[in-house]
C-alpha positions as CSV (number, residue, x, y, z in Angstrom):
1,X,-99.7,-54.2,27.8
2,X,-99.4,-56.5,24.9
3,X,-99.5,-55.4,21.3
4,X,-103.2,-56.1,20.7
5,X,-104.4,-54.1,23.7
6,X,-101.9,-51.4,22.9
7,X,-103.0,-51.1,19.3
8,X,-106.7,-51.1,20.3
9,X,-106.2,-48.4,22.9
10,X,-104.4,-46.3,20.3
11,X,-107.0,-46.9,17.5
12,X,-104.5,-48.6,15.2
13,X,-103.8,-52.2,14.1
14,X,-100.9,-54.3,15.5
15,X,-99.5,-54.2,12.0
16,X,-99.3,-50.4,12.1
17,X,-97.5,-50.7,15.5
18,X,-94.9,-53.0,14.0
19,X,-94.5,-50.8,11.0
20,X,-94.0,-47.7,13.1
21,X,-91.4,-49.6,15.2
22,X,-89.6,-50.6,12.0
23,X,-89.4,-46.9,11.0
24,X,-88.1,-45.9,14.4
25,X,-91.2,-43.9,15.3
26,X,-91.9,-46.0,18.3
27,X,-89.0,-46.7,20.6
28,X,-87.8,-50.1,21.6
29,X,-90.3,-52.1,23.6
30,X,-89.7,-54.8,26.1
31,X,-90.0,-58.4,25.3
32,X,-90.7,-60.8,28.0
33,X,-91.4,-64.5,28.3
34,X,-92.2,-66.0,24.9
35,X,-91.0,-63.0,23.0
36,X,-94.2,-61.0,23.5
37,X,-94.0,-57.3,23.0
38,X,-95.0,-55.2,26.0
39,X,-95.8,-51.5,25.9
40,X,-96.1,-48.8,28.5
41,X,-98.3,-45.7,28.9
42,X,-95.4,-43.6,27.6
43,X,-95.3,-45.5,24.4
44,X,-99.1,-45.2,24.2
45,X,-98.8,-41.4,24.5
46,X,-96.1,-41.4,21.8
47,X,-98.4,-43.4,19.4
48,X,-101.3,-41.1,20.1
49,X,-99.1,-38.1,19.3
50,X,-98.1,-39.8,16.0
51,X,-101.8,-40.2,15.2
52,X,-102.4,-36.5,15.9
53,X,-99.5,-35.4,13.8
54,X,-100.7,-37.6,10.9
55,X,-104.1,-35.9,11.3
56,X,-102.4,-32.6,10.8
57,X,-101.1,-33.8,7.4
58,X,-97.5,-34.6,8.4
59,X,-95.8,-37.4,6.6
60,X,-94.2,-40.2,8.5
61,X,-90.8,-38.8,7.6
62,X,-91.8,-35.4,9.0
63,X,-93.2,-37.1,12.1
64,X,-89.9,-38.9,12.6
65,X,-88.2,-35.5,12.9
66,X,-90.9,-34.0,15.1
67,X,-91.9,-36.7,17.5
68,X,-88.6,-36.7,19.6
69,X,-89.0,-33.0,20.2
70,X,-92.3,-33.5,22.0
71,X,-90.7,-36.1,24.3
72,X,-87.4,-34.3,24.9
73,X,-89.2,-31.0,25.9
74,X,-92.0,-31.5,28.4
75,X,-93.6,-28.2,27.4
76,X,-94.0,-29.4,23.8
77,X,-92.9,-26.0,22.6
78,X,-90.0,-27.3,20.4
79,X,-92.3,-29.8,18.8
80,X,-95.0,-27.3,18.1
81,X,-92.6,-24.9,16.6
82,X,-91.3,-27.5,14.2
83,X,-94.8,-28.6,13.3
84,X,-95.7,-25.0,12.6
85,X,-92.6,-24.7,10.3
86,X,-93.6,-27.8,8.4
87,X,-97.3,-26.7,8.1
88,X,-96.2,-23.3,6.8
89,X,-94.0,-25.1,4.2
90,X,-97.0,-27.2,3.2
91,X,-99.2,-24.1,2.9
92,X,-96.6,-22.4,0.7
93,X,-96.3,-25.5,-1.5
94,X,-100.1,-25.7,-1.7
95,X,-100.4,-22.0,-2.7
96,X,-97.9,-22.5,-5.5
97,X,-99.7,-25.6,-6.8
98,X,-103.0,-23.7,-6.7
99,X,-101.5,-20.8,-8.6
100,X,-100.1,-23.2,-11.2
101,X,-103.5,-25.0,-11.5
102,X,-105.4,-21.7,-11.9
103,X,-103.0,-20.7,-14.7
104,X,-103.5,-24.1,-16.3
105,X,-107.3,-23.7,-16.1
106,X,-107.1,-20.3,-17.6
107,X,-104.9,-21.6,-20.5
108,X,-107.4,-24.5,-21.0
109,X,-110.3,-22.1,-21.3
110,X,-108.4,-19.9,-23.7
111,X,-107.6,-22.8,-25.9
112,X,-111.1,-24.2,-25.8
113,X,-112.5,-20.8,-26.7
114,X,-110.0,-20.4,-29.6
115,X,-110.7,-23.8,-31.0
116,X,-114.5,-23.4,-30.6
117,X,-114.3,-20.1,-32.4
118,X,-112.3,-21.6,-35.3
119,X,-114.8,-24.4,-35.6
120,X,-117.7,-21.9,-35.6
121,X,-116.0,-19.9,-38.3
122,X,-115.3,-22.9,-40.5
123,X,-118.4,-24.9,-40.1
């Protein structure tokens, strides 16, 4: 299929397809008469997997690491293990950020209360 049909079936734009190709997320495609790009069902499955991984919150760099694992191992087990590792790292990072934000909020409340008390005492 040509790029327009390919992109439409995957729910992306042709520009996205070209961008993913430039990043190496999509493998080489065939060019036939007139230099048109042609794609197969295998490439469509790969692009659909990329969309699923993006939906899980993986960055394109992380997807570049994970996507080959899904297509080298027909069970998908290696890919899923790597995704789980990445998601656990994201969760840990999120927990740390939340803890830091909660501390910041607590500090803000303390400072607000202290300043308000000073104003009330000196007004």
